[in-house]
C-alpha positions, 0 to 999 in steps of 0.5 A: 418288280412283278414278273411277266409270264414268259411266252414261247415264240412260235415261228409258224404262228404267222404262217398259220394265221396267213394260211387261214386268211387265204382259206377264207378268201378262197372259200368266198371266191367260188372256186373252192371245193365245198363239202365234197360236192365238187368245185363251184364255178363262177356264174352270173344270173340276170333277170329280165321281164320274161326270162332268167339268163344264166352264164356259168364258167366251165372252162375245158368241159365238153358238152357231153360231160354237163348235166342240167336239171330243172325242177320248179325253181331249182336249177342244178348243173353238174359238169365233169372236167376230165384229165386227158391221157398223157403220153409223156411224163407230167413234170408239173400240174397246176390245173384242176380236174374234177366235178363242178356243181352249181345249184340255185333256187330261182326267185320265180317259176320258169317254163322248162319246155322253153328252156335253152342251153348253149356252150361256147368258149367255156361258158354255159349259157342258159335262158330260162323263160318265165312264167312256167309250171313246176314240171321237171326236165333235163335240158339238152345243150345245143 
């Protein structure tokens, strides 16, 4: 009778496999830090006949901590979610703080002079009219 090789049971192997599966899910969710660039917020891009409408979730971020840059077809939004100063002892933390980074190349040019941005209820809403030139502009938030 041939001998079967003896393999050692690793009690952590199932945990490693589950951990890797969870990482794969988180990386696709849009909330996982990517390459040191920060947190990637959830966003929707809607194209109408005359504009792109973009909604980016930035919960807890103040408008003075958001930068919006538009150059040609490239839109870059960065935002800093700052931790507030605490008076007491912090017993538990589950909230994330840091930098959000959202970057997209739109399928066509937009008019940076007519671009609009607003922040309400933790959602940054951008209206980027088309067509436009390839000028660069920072967009203020109303």
